[in-house]
C-alpha positions in Angstrom: -49.7 21.7 8.0 -46.7 20.5 6.1 -43.8 19.5 8.3 -40.5 21.3 8.0 -38.6 18.3 6.7 -41.0 18.5 3.6 -40.6 22.1 2.7 -38.2 21.8 0.0 -39.2 18.1 -1.5 -42.9 18.5 -1.7 -43.3 19.3 -5.3 -40.6 16.7 -6.2 -42.3 14.0 -4.0 -45.7 14.5 -5.7 -44.2 14.1 -8.9 -42.7 10.9 -7.7 -46.1 9.5 -6.8 -47.4 9.9 -10.1 -44.6 9.4 -12.7 -44.3 5.8 -12.0 -48.1 6.0 -13.3 -46.9 7.9 -16.2 -44.2 5.2 -17.1 -41.1 7.2 -17.0 -39.1 9.9 -15.0 -35.8 11.6 -15.2 -36.6 13.4 -11.8 -33.9 13.1 -8.7 -34.0 14.7 -5.6 -31.1 16.6 -6.2 -29.4 18.2 -3.3 -26.3 20.7 -2.9 -24.1 20.5 0.3 -20.6 22.3 1.1 -19.6 19.4 3.3 -18.2 16.2 2.3 -20.1 13.0 3.3 -18.6 10.7 5.6 -17.1 7.4 4.6 -19.3 4.5 4.0 -19.7 2.2 7.1 -18.9 -1.6 6.9 -21.9 -3.9 7.7 -23.1 -7.5 6.8 -25.9 -7.9 4.8 -29.1 -9.3 6.3 -30.7 -12.1 4.7 -33.2 -11.9 1.8 -36.7 -11.9 3.0 -38.3 -13.6 0.0 -37.8 -14.2 -4.0 -37.9 -11.1 -6.2 -36.1 -8.6 -3.5 -33.1 -6.6 -5.0 -30.4 -5.2 -2.6 -30.1 -1.3 -2.4 -27.1 -0.4 -0.5 -27.2 2.3 2.2 -25.9 5.8 1.7 -25.5 9.3 3.3 -28.5 11.9 2.8 -28.6 15.4 4.0 -31.3 16.8 6.1 -31.5 20.7 5.5 -33.8 20.6 8.7 -31.1 19.1 10.9 -28.1 20.6 9.0 -26.6 17.0 9.3 -25.8 13.9 7.6 -27.9 10.9 8.3 -27.4 7.2 7.4 -30.3 5.7 5.1 -29.8 1.8 5.9 -29.5 -0.6 3.0 -32.3 -2.6 2.7 -33.9 -5.4 0.5 -36.7 -4.1 -2.0 -38.9 -5.6 -4.3 -38.3 -4.5 -8.2 -41.1 -2.2 -9.3 -41.6 -4.7 -12.1 -39.7 -7.6 -13.7 -36.3 -6.6 -15.3 -35.8 -3.7 -13.6 -32.6 -3.2 -11.7 -31.3 -0.5 -9.2 -28.6 2.2 -9.8 -27.7 3.7 -6.5 -27.5 7.3 -6.1 -24.0 9.1 -5.2 -22.4 12.3 -4.1 -20.4 14.3 -6.5 -18.1 17.0 -5.8 -18.5 20.0 -8.5 -16.7 23.2 -7.9 -16.5 22.5 -4.1 -19.9 21.6 -3.5 -21.4 18.4 -3.2 -24.3 17.5 -5.2 -26.5 14.2 -4.8 -27.5 12.5 -7.9 -30.5 10.4 -7.0 -30.9 6.6 -7.8 -33.4 5.0 -10.2 -34.8 1.8 -11.5 -34.1 0.6 -15.2 -33.4 -2.2 -17.3 -29.4 -1.8 -17.0 -27.5 -0.5 -14.1 -25.9 3.0 -14.9 -23.3 5.3 -13.5 -23.1 5.7 -9.8 -20.0 7.7 -9.4 -17.7 4.4 -9.1 -18.4 4.4 -5.2 -17.9 1.0 -3.9 -21.1 0.2 -2.0 -20.4 -3.7 -1.8 -22.5 -6.6 -2.5 -22.5 -6.5 -6.3 -22.3 -2.8 -6.4 -18.4 -2.5 -6.8 -18.2 0.9 -8.5 -19.3 0.0 -12.1 -22.3 -2.3 -13.0 -23.9 -4.8 -10.9 -22.3 -8.4 -10.0 -25.4 -9.4 -7.6 -27.8 -10.8 -10.2 -29.7 -10.7 -13.5 -33.3 -11.2 -14.8 -34.2 -14.1 -17.2 -37.5 -15.2 -17.8 -39.1 -12.9 -15.5 -37.2 -14.3 -12.5 -34.3 -12.6 -10.7 -31.1 -14.9 -10.5 -28.9 -14.0 -7.4 -25.4 -14.6 -7.3 -24.5 -16.1 -3.9 -21.1 -15.1 -3.7 -22.3 -11.4 -2.9 -25.8 -12.0 -1.6 -27.1 -13.4 1.7 -29.6 -16.0 0.2 -28.9 -18.8 2.3 -32.2 -18.8 4.5 -34.7 -18.6 2.1 -35.7 -21.3 -0.2 -34.5 -19.9 -3.8 -33.5 -22.0 -6.4 -32.8 -19.3 -9.0 -29.3 -18.9 -7.7 -25.6 -19.2 -9.2 -22.0 -18.8 -7.9 -19.8 -16.4 -9.7 -16.6 -14.8 -8.4 -16.4 -11.0 -8.4 -13.0 -9.6 -9.1 -13.1 -6.0 -7.6 -10.6 -3.9 -9.5 -11.7 -0.7 -7.3 -9.5 0.2 -4.2 -11.5 -0.5 -1.4 -11.3 2.8 0.8 -15.2 3.4 1.9 -15.1 6.7 0.0 -18.9 8.1 -0.3 -18.4 10.6 -3.0 -17.2 11.2 -6.6 -14.7 13.9 -7.6 -13.0 16.6 -5.6 -10.3 16.2 -3.3 -10.2 12.7 -1.9 -13.0 11.4 -3.9 -13.5 8.5 -6.3 -11.8 9.1 -9.7 -14.5 7.6 -12.1 -15.8 8.9 -15.3 -19.2 7.0 -16.8 -18.6 4.7 -19.9 -20.2 4.5 -23.1 -22.5 1.6 -21.4 -23.3 4.0 -18.5 -24.3 7.1 -21.0 -26.4 4.3 -22.8 -28.3 3.4 -19.6 -29.0 7.0 -18.5 -31.0 7.8 -21.6 -33.1 4.6 -21.1 -36.6 4.5 -19.5 -36.6 5.0 -15.5 -38.3 4.9 -12.6 -37.4 6.7 -9.5 -37.4 5.5 -6.0 -40.5 3.6 -5.1 -42.9 4.7 -2.3 -41.4 2.2 0.3 -38.2 3.5 -0.5 -39.3 6.9 0.1 -40.7 6.0 3.5 -37.7 4.2 4.3 -35.5 7.3 3.9 -38.0 9.4 5.9 -37.9 7.1 8.7 -34.0 7.2 8.7 -34.2 11.3 8.8 -36.4 11.2 11.7 -34.1 8.8 13.8 -31.7 10.9 15.8 -29.3 7.8 16.2 -28.6 7.8 12.5 -27.4 11.4 12.2 -23.2 11.4 12.0 -23.4 13.9 14.6 -24.7 11.1 17.0 -23.1 7.9 15.7 -19.8 9.5 14.1 -19.8 7.3 11.0 -20.8 4.1 12.8 -24.6 3.8 12.8 -26.2 1.2 14.9 -28.8 0.5 12.2 -26.6 0.0 9.3 -28.8 -2.5 7.5 -32.5 -3.9 7.6 -34.1 -6.9 5.9 -37.1 -4.8 5.0 -37.7 -0.9 4.3 -38.5 0.9 7.4 -37.9 -2.2 9.8 -35.4 -0.4 12.4 -36.1 -2.8 15.0 -36.3 -7.0 15.4 -34.7 -9.5 13.3 -32.9 -8.5 10.0 -31.5 -5.2 11.8 -27.5 -5.1 11.5 -25.5 -2.7 13.2 -22.2 -1.2 11.6 -19.0 -2.8 12.7 -15.3 -1.3 13.0 -13.6 -3.3 10.6 -10.4 -0.9 10.9 -9.7 -2.3 14.4 -10.5 -6.1 13.9 -8.8 -6.3 10.4 -5.9 -4.0 10.6 -4.3 -3.9 14.0 -4.1 -7.8 15.0 -2.4 -9.0 11.8 0.3 -6.2 11.9 2.4 -6.9 14.7 2.7 -10.8 14.0 4.5 -10.6 10.6 6.9 -7.9 12.0 7.8 -9.8 15.2 8.7 -12.9 13.6 11.3 -11.8 11.1 13.2 -9.6 13.9 14.0 -12.4 16.2 15.3 -14.6 13.3 17.3 -11.9 11.9 19.2 -11.3 15.2 20.5 -14.6 15.5 21.9 -14.7 12.0 23.5 -11.5 12.4 25.2 -13.1 15.5 26.2 -16.4 13.9 27.9 -15.0 10.6 30.5 -13.1 12.7 31.3 -16.4 14.8 31.7 -18.1 11.4 33.9 -15.3 10.0 36.1 -15.2 13.0 37.5 -18.8 12.6 38.2 -18.3 8.8 40.8 -15.4 9.4 42.2 -17.6 12.1 43.1 -20.3 9.6 44.1 -17.9 6.9 47.1 -16.7 9.2 48.5 -20.0 9.4 49.4 -20.3 5.5 50.8 -17.0 5.8 53.9 -18.3 7.5 54.7 -20.2 4.5 55.3 -17.3 2.5 57.5 -15.9 5.3 59.6 -19.3 5.4 60.1 -18.9 1.2 61.9 -15.9 1.8 64.1 -17.6 4.2 65.2 -20.0 1.8 65.2 -17.1 -0.8 67.1 -15.2 2.1 69.2 -14.7 -0.7 72.1 -15.0 1.9 74.1 -15.0 -1.3 73.3 -11.6 -2.3 74.3 -11.1 1.4 77.5 -12.8 1.0 78.3 -11.0 -2.2 78.1 -7.8 -0.6 81.0 -9.5 1.7 83.4 -9.8 -1.1 82.3 -6.6 -2.4 83.0 -5.1 1.0 86.5 -6.1 0.2 87.1 -3.5 2.6 90.4 -5.5 2.6 91.7 -2.9 0.2 92.0 -0.7 3.2 94.6 -3.3 4.5 96.3 -2.7 1.1 96.8 0.7 2.4 99.2 -0.6 4.9 101.5 -1.7 2.5 102.0 1.8 1.3 104.7 2.3 4.0 106.5 -0.4 2.0 107.5 2.1 -0.8 108.8 4.0 2.1 111.2 1.0 2.7 113.2 1.4 -0.5 114.5 5.0 0.6 116.6 3.1 3.5 118.1 0.7 0.9 120.1 3.4 -0.6 121.3 4.3 3.2 124.3 1.8 2.5 125.1 4.0 -0.6 126.4 6.7 1.4 129.1 4.5 2.7 130.5 5.0 -0.9 130.4 8.9 -0.4 133.7 10.3 -1.9 134.4 12.3 1.2 135.5 9.2 2.8 138.2 8.6 0.1 139.6 12.1 0.5 140.1 11.2 3.9 142.1 8.2 3.1 143.9 10.2 0.4 145.1 12.6 3.1 146.3 9.6 5.3 148.4 8.6 2.4 
């Protein structure tokens, strides 16, 4: 009896088991969902188990039978053949529906939606390693290869120009804005091999684990990555970590608390220095006060005194003097003729 979980994918799965033998495939297990996938969890990469393994990042898959997203842990996988690299799958929003574009193996890494999966998959291409002479060379700056004796290693700083926001899908509202480059389009037309059988078993084991469903782990699965496919317990199992609470909350208060106590005393000292300066400024101000004193220009004050010459008012006093001359003719009436006729009568 066929389990319900395989009811929709039995045909593609059978094709996947045959197509690697045929040597080519363009088939992917496409799924459409009307709910956006959660953000990618943050986790540390487990150490590589042995040489020849390539890192395949974790992703959110959808299960029709459980009607929920579940986390497929990132893991180290042996390449199907030398010279092949892994192009991760990605969710793309198209017309309000989220479509899953399955990953594949090929000689070049193609387009994976611009999603930043980390550890060499920064959104475009692959910075984790390359093939040369049938050997895979690992970039130690993005791969945990310190516990295994691997000599084909190198160090190259990876400059990530993509905003790290852990968004797990391309397009739509809030999705990554990225389009395939000419190199991505060329890689899409190359010879591909889909997920290997161990990768499919790894995904099936994740779907059957209730703890990996988003309804149970709320986006922080306890099994975020494994050292080998399907090994969900023991050494090499890594849990998701909450980087938001450890990297954002603690450093924020320190730079804010430092400047405030320094800014407060500066604001207090500045007015203290400004206060004595105005105290010295009024002292030179009395000088302009003394200058007008000599310039009191009392002279113009004295000038109005002569100009007052209210003394012409006393000149009005001599006005009675012209009245004095009328009394002078008083002696003249003594010469009146009536006095002569009296004399004449006496004679």
